[in-house]
C-alpha atoms as one frame of an Amber mdcrd trajectory, in Angstrom:
protein
  12.551   8.008 -14.413   9.640   9.669 -16.569   8.271  13.341 -15.615   4.689
  12.914 -14.516   4.882  15.991 -16.011   6.165  15.159 -19.282   3.786  12.010
 -19.621   0.629  14.296 -19.317   2.754  16.369 -22.111   3.706  13.463 -24.309
  -0.443  12.505 -24.379  -1.241  15.795 -24.560   0.158  16.471 -27.629  -0.333
  12.874 -28.935  -3.635  13.956 -29.604  -3.788  16.847 -31.276  -1.745  15.405
 -33.399  -3.517  12.341 -34.103  -6.507  12.426 -32.182  -6.012  10.038 -29.783
  -8.257   9.174 -27.427  -7.179   7.852 -23.469  -9.359   5.408 -22.277  -9.336
   6.672 -19.019 -10.416   3.245 -16.759  -7.285   0.846 -18.900  -4.915   4.125
 -18.157  -5.440   3.124 -14.985  -5.814  -0.096 -15.033  -2.648  -0.814 -17.211
  -0.586   1.155 -16.633   1.058   0.610 -13.255   1.987  -3.037 -15.015   4.679
  -1.356 -17.459   6.805  -0.539 -13.566   9.206  -2.936 -12.201  11.382  -0.530
 -10.453   9.901   0.700  -7.592  10.892   4.640  -7.102   8.958   4.498 -10.619
   5.954   2.356  -9.862   5.057   5.100  -6.960   6.048   7.980  -8.495   2.631
   6.799 -10.831   0.144   6.775  -8.001   1.335   9.812  -5.346   4.829  11.456
  -7.991   7.316  10.550  -5.763  11.125  10.400  -6.221  12.419   8.030  -3.766
  10.309   5.247  -1.382  12.056   7.257   2.135   9.081  10.306   0.318   6.643
   8.328  -0.485   6.723   7.010   3.351   7.435  10.565   4.930   4.262  11.805
   2.994   2.445   8.844   3.841   2.899   9.148   7.664   1.886  12.610   7.407
  -1.829  11.998   5.276  -2.164   9.168   7.533  -1.701  10.808  10.680  -3.809
  14.192   9.335  -6.083  13.497   6.992  -7.301  10.101   9.736  -5.605   9.525
  12.572  -5.737  13.134  14.165  -9.671  13.151  13.563 -11.944  12.831  16.436
 -13.742   9.525  15.537 -10.654   7.482  14.894  -9.431   6.663  19.052 -12.550
   5.350  19.506 -13.087   2.523  16.218 -12.738  -0.908  17.253  -9.548  -2.326
  15.271 -10.422  -5.439  13.641 -10.399  -4.404   9.864 -10.153  -1.698   7.974
 -10.181  -1.597   3.884  -8.583   0.894   1.096 -10.410   1.568  -1.545  -7.810
   2.575  -4.141  -5.348   1.403  -2.395  -2.718   1.969  -5.900   1.560   1.635
  -4.454   0.006   0.754  -1.106   1.745   3.939   0.697  -1.880   4.357   3.093
  -2.181   0.905   3.791   1.115   0.670   4.582   0.472   3.256   7.281  -3.672
   1.092   8.443  -1.355  -2.014   8.877  -0.200  -0.578  11.647  -3.010   0.002
  13.993  -5.326  -2.448  12.956  -5.101  -6.258  12.754  -6.135  -6.751   9.299
  -5.548  -4.199   6.189  -7.839  -5.242   2.817  -7.204  -2.654   0.190  -9.033
  -2.891  -3.348  -8.242  -1.540  -6.747  -8.121  -2.243 -10.812  -4.439  -1.768
 -11.366  -3.277  -4.813 -12.767   0.001  -4.664 -11.158  -0.537  -6.110  -7.235
   3.189  -8.245  -6.963   4.480  -4.661  -6.691   1.841  -3.314  -3.716   2.954
  -6.039  -2.237   6.161  -6.203  -2.656   6.436  -2.352  -1.469   4.246  -3.704
   1.694   6.256  -5.886   2.266   9.976  -3.579   2.230   8.279  -1.875   4.800
   6.946  -4.873   7.301   3.313  -4.975   6.470   1.831  -8.409   7.165  -1.227
  -7.991   7.900  -2.646  -7.463   4.723  -4.586  -8.458   1.479  -5.134  -7.102
  -2.111  -8.673  -7.599  -3.751  -9.488  -6.721  -7.054 -12.025  -4.424  -7.538
 -13.943  -6.956  -9.017 -13.496  -9.755  -5.809 -14.540  -7.033  -3.432 -18.040
  -9.866  -2.473 -15.382 -11.531  -0.844 -15.233  -9.235   1.764 -17.471 -10.878
   4.048 -20.331  -9.036   5.686 -19.795  -6.141   8.410 -16.322  -6.830   8.673
 -14.751  -3.690   8.522 -14.185  -1.241  11.009 -12.804   1.701   8.058 -13.269
   2.560   5.190 -11.547   5.251   3.441 -10.178   7.261   0.392  -8.234   9.533
  -0.447  -7.299  11.030  -3.723  -8.754   7.944  -6.034 -13.047   8.959  -6.205
 -11.694  12.450  -8.592  -9.498   9.344 -10.365 -13.466   7.086 -11.681 -14.550
   7.896 -14.844 -18.065   7.511 -14.513 -21.086   8.669 -11.449 -21.989   4.974
 -10.968 -18.583   3.351  -9.644 -19.216   5.445  -6.752 -22.676   4.288  -6.509
 -21.039   0.731  -6.695 -18.223   1.546  -4.296 -21.156   3.115  -1.853 -23.420
  -0.374  -2.094 -20.854  -2.207  -0.999 -19.765   0.065   1.857 -23.004  -0.666
   3.125 -22.685  -4.235   2.919 -18.641  -4.529   4.917 -18.914  -1.335   7.003
 -19.389  -3.524  11.000 -22.065  -1.968  13.563 -19.957   0.363  15.259 -17.626
   1.346  11.521 -17.385   3.960   9.323 -16.185   5.076   5.943 -14.240   8.170
   5.605 -14.252   9.334   1.689 -12.514  11.634   0.496 -13.644  12.991  -3.483
 -13.209  15.882  -6.340 -15.529  18.547  -5.810 -17.014  20.550  -8.370 -17.474
  24.470  -7.247 -20.512  24.733  -9.959 -23.763  22.270  -9.642 -24.532  18.373
 -10.049 -21.616  16.477 -12.365 -18.467  16.639 -14.226 -17.461  13.850 -15.802
 -14.590  13.806 -17.671 -15.024  11.949 -21.198 -11.714   9.819 -23.139 -11.725
  12.965 -25.365 -10.757  15.543 -22.811  -8.906  13.219 -20.295  -5.110  13.408
 -20.109  -3.081  10.982 -18.074  -3.190  11.366 -14.335  -5.209  13.656 -14.623
  -8.598  13.552 -12.989 -12.074  13.038 -14.403 -15.074  13.223 -11.918 -16.127
  15.585  -9.741 -18.776  16.133  -7.425 -20.173  18.922  -5.717 -20.185  18.893
  -2.634 -23.889  18.676  -2.019 -24.814  16.095  -4.329 -22.638  14.240  -2.846
 -24.358  14.200   0.833 -27.419  13.970  -0.283 -26.146  10.691  -2.389 -24.560
   9.301   1.085 -27.517  10.591   3.060 -29.922   9.035   1.255 -28.132   5.971
   3.066 -25.870   6.118   5.741 -25.789   8.177   9.182 -23.634  11.405   7.570
 -21.113  11.627  10.632 -19.200  15.635   9.493 -18.961  16.788   6.376 -16.520
  19.173   5.207 -16.076  21.206   1.627 -13.159  22.843   1.743  -9.689  20.897
   3.162  -6.673  22.424   3.726  -3.935  21.287   0.859  -1.346  21.058   2.984
  -3.234  20.339   7.012   0.544  20.461   8.189   0.212  24.173   7.482  -2.728
  24.660   6.939  -2.582  26.435   4.412  -3.725  26.331   0.973  -7.105  24.387
  -0.634  -7.905  20.857  -1.806  -9.362  19.875  -4.562 -11.090  17.542  -2.404
 -14.122  17.247   0.121 -14.643  15.100   3.038 -17.408  13.147   4.161 -17.272
  11.236   7.041 -20.722   8.657   7.417 -21.897   5.106   9.544 -25.266   3.253
   9.140
């Protein structure tokens, strides 16, 4: 398994020596298809040393980032949709609570995600490429969620793309629970392809800017611009902020 820190170091050296630029979107689309070993595949998305470690972290993140929040018990549990499912770790948790767990992503190795989900006994999931999201029926999703994904978008228009579909897909009782990379300065900061390093964050949104963006079309139910890095011990500060909203 190649160390992620070493991959980033190599990318930085290559950029400096050869002036090579990394296309942000293509790096997330193409790199995963090079992994056929399950741990290597999962490690690309979530920095893990084993499948078991992935499951333990997924269970903790799902419990403390989603399940324990007050709105969760009241939600209908017909269908959930994860934006940016990656290796499938959180989708495997959502599948335990919802009749159907949908996922949407841009990467080109869905077969490995399906293999991982199958190994966890998940038989109620369906995966869609980003450009296939229109196939999911209107007002059919009770929970749309995303964690450690929006901060990897290459442009703010991608946020708007998903907000449009969230508005279309949410059931009348449904909510969207979105974590995003925060910019402590005003406005929005986008990393250029020239400055991007492999697997780094690239989109940073001032929490108030995100709040204003969402409030124009949705009812905001909860908003937190300071979150613990470790929700179990409630220590540190996350690079993400969170917004929860419905129609």
